[in-house]
C-alpha positions in Angstrom: 86.4 134.0 97.4 86.1 134.3 101.2 85.6 131.1 104.1 81.7 133.3 104.0 81.2 132.6 101.0 82.5 129.3 100.2 80.3 128.0 102.8 77.8 130.3 101.0 77.7 127.9 98.4 77.5 124.7 100.7 74.6 126.1 102.1 72.5 128.0 98.5 73.0 124.2 97.1 72.1 122.2 100.0 68.8 124.9 100.1 68.6 123.9 97.0 68.7 120.0 96.9 66.0 119.8 99.9 63.7 122.3 97.7 64.2 119.8 94.6 63.9 117.4 96.9 60.7 118.1 98.4 59.0 119.5 94.8 59.9 115.9 93.7 58.0 114.2 96.0 54.9 116.5 96.2 54.6 115.4 92.3 55.2 111.9 92.8 52.5 111.8 95.6 50.3 113.7 93.4 50.6 111.9 90.0 50.5 108.9 91.3 47.2 106.4 91.5 45.8 105.4 95.1 44.1 102.6 95.3 44.4 101.7 99.1 43.2 97.8 100.0 44.1 95.9 102.8 46.2 93.4 100.6 48.8 96.2 100.5 49.1 96.6 103.5 50.2 93.0 105.1 53.6 92.2 105.1 55.1 90.6 102.1 58.2 87.9 102.4 59.4 87.1 99.4 56.0 84.9 97.8 55.5 83.7 101.1 53.0 84.4 104.2 54.5 85.8 107.4 53.6 83.3 110.1 54.7 84.4 114.0 56.0 87.8 115.6 58.8 89.5 113.4 61.3 89.3 116.8 63.6 86.5 117.5 66.1 86.2 119.2 69.8 86.0 117.6 73.0 84.9 119.3 75.6 87.8 119.6 78.5 86.3 117.7 76.9 86.4 114.1 76.4 90.3 115.3 80.8 90.4 116.3 80.7 88.6 113.0 79.3 90.9 111.2 81.7 93.9 112.7 84.9 91.8 112.2 83.8 91.7 108.6 83.0 95.5 108.2 87.3 96.2 109.6 88.3 93.9 107.3 86.3 95.4 104.5 87.4 98.9 105.8 91.4 97.7 106.0 91.0 96.6 102.7 90.0 99.9 101.9 93.0 101.3 103.5 95.3 99.2 101.3 94.5 100.0 97.8 94.8 103.8 98.1 98.3 103.4 100.0 99.3 101.1 97.7 98.4 103.4 94.6 100.8 105.9 96.5 103.5 104.4 97.4 105.3 103.7 94.1 105.4 107.7 93.7 107.1 108.1 97.2 110.8 108.1 96.6 113.7 110.1 99.3 112.7 113.5 97.1 109.5 113.4 99.4 108.4 114.0 102.6 107.4 110.8 103.4 109.7 107.6 102.3 108.9 104.8 100.9 110.1 102.6 104.1 108.0 105.1 106.9 105.2 104.6 104.3 105.9 100.4 104.6 106.7 100.5 108.5 103.3 102.6 108.6 101.0 100.2 106.8 102.5 96.6 108.4 102.0 98.5 111.8 98.5 99.0 110.7 98.4 95.3 109.7 99.7 94.3 113.1 97.3 96.2 114.8 93.8 93.9 112.9 96.4 90.8 112.8 96.6 91.5 116.9 92.3 91.9 117.0 91.7 88.4 115.0 94.2 87.0 117.0 92.0 87.9 119.6 88.4 87.4 118.4 89.4 83.7 117.3 91.2 83.1 120.9 88.2 84.1 122.5 86.0 81.5 119.9 84.3 84.1 117.7 85.2 82.8 115.1 83.5 79.3 115.4 80.4 79.0 114.1 77.9 76.3 116.1 
């Protein structure tokens, strides 16, 4: 199979998927009941009527804290496949187990350095 044929197959699948999506959306629009009312246009907030505006100023620390969580969550995603693969490495493979171990410790140390920096800056303290 040539390079163009492989991408042609992907292009056909994308076109078929987009067509199916369009058909499903059109059929659902044609079959659904339409009973507009002013009550449906109001903001729903856990059963309580919304009071005030939707704009509120927040502390930037919350965003940084969430960003740090995502970083360390991604670290965990990298650790699981590494832990599975390192058991299969031996002296005959291109990458030795010692090299894989040192590489992962360098990765973890880099993330710990970022955590220490965030801690030093006071990002992790709650007020």
